[in-house]
N, C-alpha and C positions, 0 to 999 in steps of 0.2 A: 662345462667341466674344464675346458681349456683355461679359463680365466680364474677359476676359484680353487682348483685343485681337488674338487669334490668328485667322488666316484659314484655319487647317487644318481640313479637313472631318472629320466623325466617322469616315468610312471610312478617311481617311488616318491618323488617330490610331490606329485599330485595326491598320492595317498596320504602323505604326511600333512599336507595342507588341509586335507579333509578330516583326518582323524587324530593326528599327532602321534606321539610315541614312536616305537620302532616299527618300521615298515615290514610287513610279512613277505613283501615281494622279493627282497634280497636278503632280509634278515639283518641288515646293518646300514651301511652308508654313513653319511655324516651324522654327528650327534645333534639331536634337536635340543635347542636351548629353551625355546618358547614358541608356542603356537597360539594365535589369537585372531579368531574371526577372519580367516583367509590370509593371515600373515604367519610366516614361519621364519625363525631365526636359527640358522645352523652354524656349528663350528666345523669348518672344513678340515680335511686331513692335514692341511698345511698349517692349521692353527688360526686362520682368520675367520671373522664372523661374516656370514652371508645372509642377507635378508631377501626373502622371496615373498611376493605379494600377488594376489589376484585382483583384477579390476573390481572396484566396489560397485555393487548393485543394491537396489533397495532391500533385497532379501539379506544380503551379507551385512548391510549396515544395520538392519533391525536385529540381526543375530548378535552383532557386536554390543548392542545395548544391554543384552541379557547375559552375555558371556562373563565368566569370572575374570577378575583382574587382581592378581596377587599383589598385596601391599608390600612394598620394599621393606627390608629389615629396618627396624627402628622407627617406623612411621607411627605405630600405635602408641609407643611409649612417648614419642615426641609430642603427639597430640594431647595425651593425658597430662603431660608436664607443662606444656605451654598454652594449651587451649586452641591450637591451630597446627596445621601441617600442610605442606605443599606436595601433592602427588602429581607427577608429570606424566603425560602420555596416556591418560586414562581414556580419552576419546580421540579418535583419529581425525585428521583434517577433513577427510571425505565425509565423515559423519556430521561434523559441525557445519560444514557447508550445506549438506542435505537438509538438516533441520533448521539451521540458522536462517536460511532464506525465508522460511515460513514464519519463524519467530519475529524476524525483522519486519516483514510485511504486516503482520497483525499488530505489532507494537506501534508502528507508524499510523496505521488506520485507527487505532484506539487511543492515540495520544491525547490525554486530557487537556493538554495545553495547545493543541493544534489551533492555529489562528491567533494565538496570543503572543505578542512580542516578548522577548526575554526581559526587557527592562520593565515590563508591566507585571511581571510575576513576583511572588514572594521568594524568600531564600530557598525554600524547599522546591519550589517550582522551577527555579533557575538551575538547581543542582543536576537534575537529570529527568528524562522521560521515564516514567514508571508505570507498568501495567502488571497486574497480578492475575494469577489463575488463568493463564492462557490455555491451559489444558482443557478447560471447559468449552473452549471455542474452536478447537481444532483437533481432529483425530491424530494428525501427525505430531503435534506438540504433545499430546497425551502419551504417545509412544515414547517420546524423548524423556518426559518428566517421570514416567513410571518405569523406566528402564531398570532392570534388576541389578545391573552392574553398580549404579550409583547407590541404590538402596543397600546392597551388600557391603559396599565400602563404608557407608554410614554406620551400619550395624556393627561392623568389625571395629571401627574406631570407638564406638560407644560401649562395646563389650556386651551387646544384647543380641537376642535371637532374631529380632525383626524390628522394623521401624514403620511409622506412619507419616504420610505427607502432611505438613502444615500448609504450605502454599508454594507455588512457583512465583517468580518475580523477574520480569524483564526490565533491565535498567540500561538506558542508553544516554551517554554523555553527548551533548550537542556542542558543536564548535562555538567557542565563545561563551559557553555556559558557566554557571557559578561553581563555587567549591561545594564539596560534600561535607557538611559540618560533622565534627566528631560526635559519635553516638554509639550506643550499645543496643543492638537489635532486640535482645531478649527482654529488655525493659518494656517493650511495646507488645509483647506477646502474652496472651492470657493463659499461661501454663503454670501448673503447680510444681513442675520439676525443671531442673536445669539439664536434664538428659536430652539434649537436642544438638543438632549440628547442621550447618549450612554448607552447601557446595557452591563455590564461586566458579563459574565456567565461562571463560572468555570465548566469544564467538569469532575472534580474529586475533592475529598476532598483536600483542600489546607491548611494544618496547618501552624502556624506561623513559625515553624522550617524550612519549605521549602523556 
């Protein structure tokens, strides 16, 4: 309270983190801007934004996968006009670390090029390590791939009630690897409709220099 100017009590903060909305404990306090799987952002009485978080546990991480994530204004129209959009902050660093460790371990274990030198591979083999449908091999990966948050975002962008999974795909660029040739994914998919969308999810920070 001393640093933020908030009059919200600790008990009220705990209630807001759990339920969101206006706390019944005091009937007010700071205005809640957003609550999302153990994170709450408040506007303090002095006007500043304050973020409160709980330590991530497997239960809260799994809850994040299914919790709603409101699309920022203009994302749907941008997607329909340009065919793509960038939605930031959909998944927390803690969640990506939790599931990314398993995804990485399985991808390296199932690498179809393991033991083959880069110079001995074709163009496609030099581009990246690729393994599909990891969800069939790991319950943890299945949790990640079938998370309702991603499915809901895909449905909202496409303007449909629900979506079905075509496949998951783990792609890892190796140090010194080749270029990824220009291509259009949908050309390779046996679909009778263009009503599809992919979600590119980096498992690490990817600055422009990379």
